[in-house]
C-alpha positions in Angstrom: 19.5 70.5 -60.6 22.9 71.2 -59.1 21.8 69.4 -55.9 20.9 66.3 -57.9 24.2 66.3 -59.7 26.0 66.7 -56.4 24.1 63.8 -54.9 24.7 61.7 -57.9 28.4 62.5 -57.7 28.7 61.4 -54.1 26.8 58.1 -54.9 29.6 57.2 -57.3 31.8 54.3 -56.0 35.1 56.2 -56.4 33.9 59.4 -54.7 32.0 57.8 -51.9 34.4 55.0 -51.0 37.5 57.2 -51.5 36.2 60.0 -49.3 35.2 57.6 -46.6 38.5 55.7 -46.7 40.6 58.9 -46.9 38.6 60.3 -43.9 39.2 57.1 -42.1 43.0 57.2 -42.8 43.2 60.9 -41.9 41.3 60.3 -38.7 43.7 57.5 -37.8 46.7 59.7 -38.5 45.3 62.8 -36.8 44.4 60.9 -33.7 47.8 59.3 -33.9 49.5 62.6 -34.1 47.4 64.0 -31.3 48.4 61.0 -29.1 52.1 61.4 -30.1 52.1 65.1 -29.3 51.0 64.2 -25.7 53.3 61.2 -25.4 56.5 62.9 -26.3 55.8 65.4 -23.5 55.2 62.8 -20.8 57.6 60.0 -21.8 61.4 60.0 -22.2 62.9 59.6 -25.7 63.9 56.1 -24.8 60.3 55.2 -23.8 59.0 56.8 -27.0 61.5 54.7 -28.9 60.2 51.5 -27.2 56.6 52.5 -27.8 57.5 53.0 -31.5 59.0 49.5 -31.6 55.8 48.0 -30.0 53.6 49.8 -32.6 55.8 48.5 -35.4 55.4 44.9 -34.2 51.7 45.2 -33.5 51.0 46.9 -36.8 53.0 44.2 -38.6 50.7 41.6 -37.0 47.6 43.4 -38.2 48.8 44.3 -41.7 50.2 40.9 -42.4 47.0 39.2 -41.3 45.1 41.6 -43.7 47.6 40.6 -46.4 46.9 36.9 -45.9 43.1 37.2 -45.8 41.5 40.4 -47.0 42.3 40.3 -50.7 41.6 36.6 -51.0 38.2 36.9 -49.2 37.2 39.8 -51.4 38.3 38.1 -54.6 36.5 34.8 -53.9 33.5 36.5 -52.4 32.9 38.0 -55.9 33.6 34.9 -57.9 31.5 32.2 -56.1 28.1 31.6 -54.7 29.5 30.0 -51.6 29.8 33.4 -49.8 29.0 32.2 -46.3 31.5 29.3 -46.7 34.2 31.8 -47.9 33.7 34.1 -44.9 33.6 31.1 -42.4 36.8 29.6 -43.9 38.5 33.0 -43.7 37.5 33.3 -40.0 39.2 29.9 -39.4 42.5 31.2 -40.9 42.1 34.4 -38.9 41.9 32.6 -35.6 44.8 30.2 -36.4 47.0 33.1 -37.5 46.3 35.0 -34.3 47.1 31.9 -32.1 50.4 31.5 -34.0 51.3 35.1 -33.3 50.5 34.7 -29.6 52.8 31.6 -29.5 55.6 33.6 -31.2 55.2 36.3 -28.5 55.3 33.8 -25.6 58.3 31.9 -26.9 60.3 34.4 -28.9 59.2 37.7 -27.4 61.9 37.9 -24.8 64.6 37.3 -27.4 63.2 39.9 -29.8 63.0 42.4 -27.0 66.7 41.7 -26.1 67.9 42.2 -29.7 66.1 45.5 -29.8 67.7 46.6 -26.5 64.1 46.9 -25.0 63.6 44.4 -22.3 60.2 45.9 -21.2 58.9 45.3 -24.7 58.2 41.7 -23.8 55.8 42.6 -21.0 54.0 45.0 -23.4 53.5 42.3 -26.0 52.1 39.9 -23.4 49.5 42.5 -22.4 48.7 43.0 -26.1 47.6 39.3 -26.4 44.1 40.3 -25.3 44.0 42.8 -28.2 45.2 40.2 -30.6 42.1 38.0 -30.0 39.8 41.0 -30.1 41.2 41.9 -33.5 39.9 38.5 -34.9 36.4 40.0 -34.8 37.5 43.5 -35.8 39.3 42.3 -39.0 36.6 39.8 -39.9 33.9 42.4 -39.8 36.0 44.7 -41.9 36.5 42.0 -44.6 32.7 41.4 -44.7 32.0 45.1 -45.1 34.6 45.6 -47.9 33.5 42.5 -49.7 30.1 44.2 -50.0 31.8 47.4 -51.1 30.7 49.1 -47.9 33.3 51.4 -46.3 31.1 53.2 -43.8 31.5 50.7 -41.0 35.3 50.6 -41.4 35.3 54.4 -41.2 33.3 54.4 -38.0 35.1 51.6 -36.3 38.7 52.8 -37.1 37.8 56.3 -36.1 36.3 55.1 -32.8 39.4 52.9 -32.2 41.9 55.8 -32.6 39.6 58.4 -31.1 39.1 56.4 -27.9 42.8 55.7 -27.5 43.5 59.4 -27.9 40.8 60.4 -25.4 42.2 57.9 -22.8 45.7 59.4 -23.2 44.3 62.9 -23.0 42.4 62.1 -19.8 45.5 60.6 -18.2 47.5 63.7 -19.2 44.9 66.2 -17.9 44.5 64.2 -14.6 48.3 64.4 -14.1 48.7 60.6 -13.6 52.0 59.0 -14.4 51.3 57.2 -17.7 53.6 54.3 -18.4 54.1 52.0 -21.3 51.9 49.2 -19.8 49.0 51.6 -19.4 49.3 52.5 -23.1 48.9 48.9 -24.1 45.8 48.6 -21.8 44.4 51.7 -23.5 44.9 50.1 -26.9 43.0 46.9 -25.8 40.1 49.0 -24.5 39.9 51.0 -27.8 39.9 47.8 -29.8 37.1 46.2 -27.7 34.9 49.3 -28.2 35.6 49.4 -32.0 34.6 45.7 -32.3 31.2 46.5 -30.8 30.7 49.5 -33.2 31.8 47.4 -36.2 29.4 44.6 -35.3 26.4 47.0 -35.7 27.5 47.9 -39.2 28.2 44.3 -40.2 25.2 42.5 -38.7 23.0 43.0 -41.8 25.5 40.8 -43.8 25.7 38.1 -41.1 23.5 35.0 -41.0 25.4 33.5 -38.0 26.0 30.2 -39.8 29.6 28.9 -39.3 30.3 26.6 -42.3 34.0 26.5 -43.2 35.3 24.1 -45.8 38.7 22.7 -46.0 39.0 23.2 -49.7 38.1 26.9 -49.3 40.5 27.3 -46.5 43.2 26.0 -48.7 42.0 28.1 -51.6 42.1 31.4 -49.5 45.4 30.4 -48.0 47.0 29.6 -51.3 45.8 32.8 -52.8 47.0 34.9 -49.8 50.2 33.1 -49.0 52.3 35.2 -51.5 50.5 38.4 -50.5 51.0 37.5 -46.8 54.7 36.9 -47.5 54.9 40.2 -49.3 53.1 41.8 -46.4 55.6 40.5 -43.9 58.5 41.7 -46.1 57.0 45.1 -46.8 56.1 45.7 -43.1 59.6 44.7 -42.1 60.8 47.1 -44.8 58.6 49.8 -43.5 59.9 49.5 -39.9 63.4 48.3 -40.8 65.0 51.7 -40.2 63.8 51.6 -36.6 64.7 48.0 -36.0 68.2 48.5 -37.4 68.7 51.7 -35.4 67.6 50.0 -32.2 69.9 47.0 -32.8 73.0 49.0 -34.1 72.6 52.2 -32.0 69.9 52.9 -29.3 66.2 53.6 -28.8 66.8 57.4 -28.4 67.4 57.5 -32.2 64.4 55.3 -32.8 62.3 58.2 -31.4 63.6 60.5 -34.2 62.6 57.9 -36.8 59.2 57.5 -35.2 58.5 61.2 -35.6 59.5 61.1 -39.3 57.3 58.0 -39.8 54.3 59.8 -38.4 54.8 62.7 -40.8 55.2 60.2 -43.6 52.1 58.3 -42.5 50.1 61.6 -42.8 51.1 62.3 -46.4 50.7 58.6 -47.3 47.0 58.7 -46.5 45.9 59.1 -50.2 48.0 56.1 -51.2 46.7 53.7 -48.5 43.1 54.9 -49.0 43.1 54.5 -52.8 44.8 51.1 -52.4 41.8 49.9 -50.4 39.4 51.3 -53.0 41.4 50.3 -56.0 41.8 46.6 -55.2 38.1 45.4 -55.3 37.5 47.8 -58.3 40.6 46.4 -60.1 39.5 42.8 -59.4 36.1 43.4 -61.0 37.7 45.4 -63.9 40.1 42.6 -64.8 37.3 40.1 -64.9 34.7 42.2 -66.8 36.7 44.7 -68.9 40.2 43.4 -69.3 43.8 44.4 -68.5 43.6 47.7 -70.4 41.1 48.9 -67.9 43.3 47.8 -65.0 46.2 49.8 -66.6 44.1 52.9 -66.8 43.0 52.5 -63.2 46.5 52.1 -62.0 48.0 55.0 -63.9 45.2 57.5 -63.2 45.0 56.8 -59.5 48.8 56.8 -59.0 49.2 60.0 -61.0 46.5 61.6 -58.9 48.3 60.6 -55.7 51.7 61.9 -57.0 50.0 65.3 -57.8 49.1 65.6 -54.2 52.3 64.4 -52.7 54.8 66.5 -54.6 53.6 70.0 -53.4 53.0 68.6 -49.8 56.5 67.1 -49.7 58.0 70.4 -50.8 56.1 72.3 -48.1 57.2 69.9 -45.4 60.9 70.2 -46.5 60.6 74.0 -46.3 58.9 74.1 -42.9 60.2 70.8 -41.4 61.8 72.4 -38.3 58.6 74.3 -37.6 56.5 71.1 -37.9 58.9 69.2 -35.6 58.7 71.9 -33.0 54.9 71.8 -33.0 54.7 68.0 -32.9 57.5 67.1 -30.5 59.3 70.3 -29.3 62.9 71.5 -29.6 64.4 68.2 -28.2 63.5 66.4 -31.5 65.1 68.8 -34.0 67.8 66.2 -34.8 65.0 64.5 -36.8 65.1 67.4 -39.3 67.5 65.7 -41.7 65.6 62.4 -41.6 62.3 64.2 -42.5 64.0 66.1 -45.4 65.5 62.9 -46.8 62.2 61.0 -46.6 60.4 63.8 -48.4 62.8 63.6 -51.4 61.4 60.3 -52.4 57.8 60.4 -50.9 56.2 60.7 -54.4 57.9 57.4 -55.5 56.4 55.3 -52.6 52.9 55.1 -54.1 54.3 53.9 -57.4 55.7 50.7 -55.9 52.8 50.2 -53.5 50.1 50.6 -56.1 51.9 48.5 -58.7 52.2 45.6 -56.2 48.5 46.1 -55.2 47.5 45.8 -58.9 49.7 42.7 -59.4 47.8 41.1 -56.5 44.4 42.1 -58.0 45.2 40.4 -61.3 46.3 37.2 -59.5 50.0 37.7 -59.6 50.9 37.8 -55.9 54.0 35.6 -56.4 55.5 38.5 -58.4 54.8 40.9 -55.6 56.4 38.5 -53.2 59.6 38.4 -55.3 59.7 42.2 -55.6 59.4 42.7 -51.8 62.0 40.0 -51.1 64.5 41.7 -53.4 63.7 45.2 -51.9 64.0 43.9 -48.3 67.4 42.4 -48.9 68.6 45.6 -50.6 67.2 47.6 -47.7 69.0 45.5 -45.0 72.2 45.8 -46.9 71.9 49.6 -47.6 70.7 50.4 -44.1 73.6 48.5 -42.5 76.2 50.1 -44.8 74.8 53.6 -44.5 74.3 53.5 -40.7 77.9 52.4 -40.3 79.0 55.2 -42.7 76.7 58.1 -41.8 75.3 57.3 -38.3 71.7 57.9 -37.4 70.7 59.4 -40.8 72.1 56.4 -42.7 68.9 54.4 -42.5 67.0 57.3 -44.1 69.6 57.5 -47.0 69.4 53.7 -47.4 65.6 53.8 -47.6 65.7 56.5 -50.2 68.1 54.5 -52.5 66.0 51.3 -52.1 62.7 53.1 -52.8 64.0 54.5 -56.1 65.1 51.0 -57.1 61.9 49.4 -55.8 59.6 51.7 -57.7 61.4 50.9 -61.0 61.4 47.1 -60.3 57.6 47.1 -59.4 56.6 49.1 -62.5 58.7 47.0 -64.8 57.1 43.8 -63.4 53.6 45.2 -63.9 54.5 46.4 -67.4 54.8 42.8 -68.5 51.0 42.4 -68.0 49.5 45.9 -68.3 52.1 47.9 -70.3 52.5 50.6 -67.6 55.5 52.9 -67.1 56.8 55.5 -64.6 57.1 57.9 -67.6 53.4 57.5 -68.4 52.4 58.0 -64.8 54.4 61.2 -64.5 53.0 62.4 -67.9 49.5 61.9 -66.5 50.5 63.8 -63.4 51.6 66.7 -65.6 48.3 66.5 -67.4 46.4 66.7 -64.2 48.4 69.8 -63.1 47.8 71.4 -66.5 44.1 70.7 -66.4 43.9 72.1 -62.9 45.6 75.3 -64.0 43.2 75.6 -67.0 40.2 74.7 -64.8 39.4 71.5 -66.8 37.4 68.7 -65.1 39.4 65.8 -63.6 37.5 62.7 -64.7 39.1 60.1 -62.5 35.8 59.5 -60.7 34.3 58.5 -64.1 36.7 55.6 -64.5 
């Protein structure tokens, strides 16, 4: 009887998809941390800083493309019978966007590298062009899987991608070869190629190999995604702004400290990003079938659950931050201690803004998300500039903290116009979850 209940529990959408997505995110972060632990011991701080800038740019490409396409494809896939046409039209936009990014690299890459005081970055970006075209297939397969509420393929392909990259670095380290930044980009391209093949085998049951794009659907997906895309560009610049500002105003050695802090933050942000992937399709369906009240409940309960995890984890990281830094990067990176502490002070607020914007997108209000992210970006540029000038290398961390506090309140206020949510209500639900945990009461988020 207990076995049947357990099997039924793991067949639940929330449990199964959340576990797979969280394992996927944790796998990515853990392999990323493993790679980082090796790289900081074989590369100079300046090279680590340049690698961090490359990752920021390459991830901006991937995440903004997802912002332009994924939510729109998932939304229209569930609201029309023209499913093959939707996927084909999405693929056209995917290819065009990738070509545009390649053109930007070829014509503006040298100028970007010069501003960031990293001339070698331009060569790395040109090598990455191969990976950009491979990612057309990788992302398209992911959209198809998630449109069918299937997260297994994404888990396997992302894990393989990060795992193979880690193994290539580990093999180079063990063999004693002199690993350089160009080789790291080649390693990335190899790992992307392998993950595309794996993803194909999980996606082929949904494929009919008929390419039938329609101009009207291309416009429809683009018009839906343009605000989410613009928001994605802004939020990704916001996420990497501290490193870009430090590189432009100071030097790449300090970028290496922010890269270390970002990796720790990425690890604790796993529940947020995982639940965002799971929440969006569920929220789209809930808004259509059960109304905005259901969307409000989904948002508040999932965000409260994330906060309950982040608060104790953040406190532990603040207490043991120097020990964690020594394990990850060694004594040479202890100057990152203050940056890590400051980032942990507001870690529990980040998911409030992120989830609020994600829900606004799901209820077809992406233009609101765009405006929020635009305001937050301008505030962050201003605050980072002023605080870096005033406090040096930790100024960017202080600026990000101030802007995150403001951004969480702005995003929640915007969502409250449609779903009557509030930060107070979220924190109250978090307190209830803690209380129920202490009293051994069942948490019923998986029943939502």
